C-alpha positions in Angstrom: 10.3 0.7 20.4 11.6 2.6 17.9 8.9 2.4 14.4 11.3 0.9 11.2 11.5 4.0 9.1 9.2 4.2 5.6 12.5 4.5 3.9 14.0 1.1 5.7 11.2 -1.3 5.0 11.2 0.9 0.9 15.0 -0.7 1.3 14.0 -4.6 2.4 11.3 -4.6 -0.5 13.8 -3.7 -3.2 16.3 -6.2 -1.8 13.7 -8.6 -2.2 12.5 -7.6 -5.6 16.0 -7.7 -6.5 16.4 -11.6 -6.0 14.4 -12.6 -9.0 16.0 -12.4 -12.5 12.9 -11.7 -14.1 9.4 -10.1 -13.8 7.7 -13.6 -13.9 9.0 -14.4 -10.3 8.5 -10.6 -9.1 5.2 -11.3 -10.4 4.6 -14.1 -8.9 6.2 -13.2 -5.6 3.9 -9.9 -5.3 1.0 -12.5 -5.6 2.2 -14.2 -2.5 2.2 -10.7 -0.8 -1.2 -11.3 -1.9 -2.0 -14.4 -0.5 0.2 -13.0 3.0 -2.2 -9.9 3.5 -4.4 -9.9 6.4 -7.7 -10.2 5.5 -9.9 -7.2 6.3 -13.2 -7.8 8.1 -16.4 -8.3 5.8 -18.0 -4.8 7.8 -15.9 -3.1 5.5 -15.9 -4.5 2.3 -18.6 -2.3 1.7 -18.5 0.8 -0.8 -17.5 3.2 1.8 -13.9 1.6 2.1 -13.7 1.0 -1.6 -11.0 2.9 -3.9 -11.9 4.0 -6.5 -10.0 4.5 -10.0 -8.8 0.4 -9.7 -10.3 -1.6 -12.1 -10.4 -4.0 -9.7 -12.2 -3.8 -6.5 -9.9 -2.4 -3.4 -11.4 -1.9 0.2 -9.2 0.6 2.9 -9.9 1.1 6.3 -7.6 3.5 7.9 -6.9 3.6 11.9 -5.5 6.3 13.8 -3.8 5.5 17.1 -1.0 6.4 19.0 -0.1 8.7 16.6 0.1 6.6 14.1 -2.1 5.5 11.3 -2.5 1.7 10.6 -3.8 0.3 7.3 -5.9 -2.6 6.3 -6.2 -3.7 2.6 -8.0 -6.1 0.2 -8.8 -6.3 -3.4 -10.7 -9.4 -5.5 -7.8 -9.5 -7.7 -4.2 -11.4 -7.3 -2.0 -8.6 -8.6 -3.8 -5.5 -7.2 -3.8 -7.5 -3.6 0.2 -7.2 -4.5 0.6 -3.9 -4.9 -1.9 -2.9 -1.7 0.1 -5.3 0.3 3.1 -3.7 0.0 1.6 0.0 0.2 0.2 -1.6 3.6 3.9 -2.4 4.4 5.3 0.4 4.0 3.0 3.0 5.0 1.1 0.7 8.3 2.1 1.6 11.8 3.8 5.2 10.3 3.1 8.5 11.6 0.7 11.1 9.3 3.3 13.7 8.5 5.5 10.4 7.1 2.8 9.4 5.1 1.6 12.2 3.3 5.0 13.3 2.5 6.6 9.9 1.0 7.9 10.0 -2.7 7.6 6.1 -2.3 10.8 5.7 -4.7 10.7 1.8 -4.2 7.7 1.5 -6.5 10.2 2.6 -9.4 13.6 1.1 -7.7 11.5 -2.1 -8.0 10.8 -1.2 -11.5 6.8 -1.8 -10.7 6.1 1.0 -12.3 7.0 0.4 -16.2 5.6 -3.4 -15.7 2.1 -2.2 -15.1 -0.4 -2.0 -17.0 -1.7 1.3 -17.6 -5.1 0.7 -15.9 -3.2 -1.2 -13.1 -0.9 2.3 -12.7 -3.9 4.4 -12.5 -5.7 1.8 -9.5 -2.1 2.2 -7.5 -2.0 6.1 -8.1 -5.1 5.5 -6.8 -4.2 3.3 -4.1 -1.8 6.3 -2.8 -3.7 8.8 -3.3 -6.0 7.1 -0.6 -4.0 6.3 2.2 -2.4 10.0 2.1 -6.2 11.3 2.6 -6.3 9.4 5.4 -3.0 10.1 6.9 -3.5 14.2 6.0 -7.2 13.6 7.8 -5.8 12.7 10.3 -2.9 14.6 10.6 -5.1 17.6 10.7 -7.7 16.3 13.1 -4.7 15.7 15.8 -3.8 18.6 15.1 -7.4 20.7 16.3 
């Protein structure tokens, strides 16, 4: 079975968000996505897995298996949890090189960046950066 591409996952999210007429509905959907995010094990809710640069607490664990990166994450804030849920949905199960080189255009296309506060934008950037750093590390380890 072939992995659904990052672009295909992004397009599905763009289509889902287009169903909402206003940002209140989009925020509610984002919160719902956060609620559906599988919980990260308590073992990984530590400083070693915390993403710094986020106003809320966010924990991210990455595992490299069968040539792909798999992410698990959690946050103590609902909108932030929804944001990380989107990123996990798009990037988990992808080859490291695909994660490293993706632009994540869907974030702009659904209007997220323009509707987030500056602290949430910074946090979103920190989450993306950490996910790409894990993928880069796995990619380099696989070459050696």
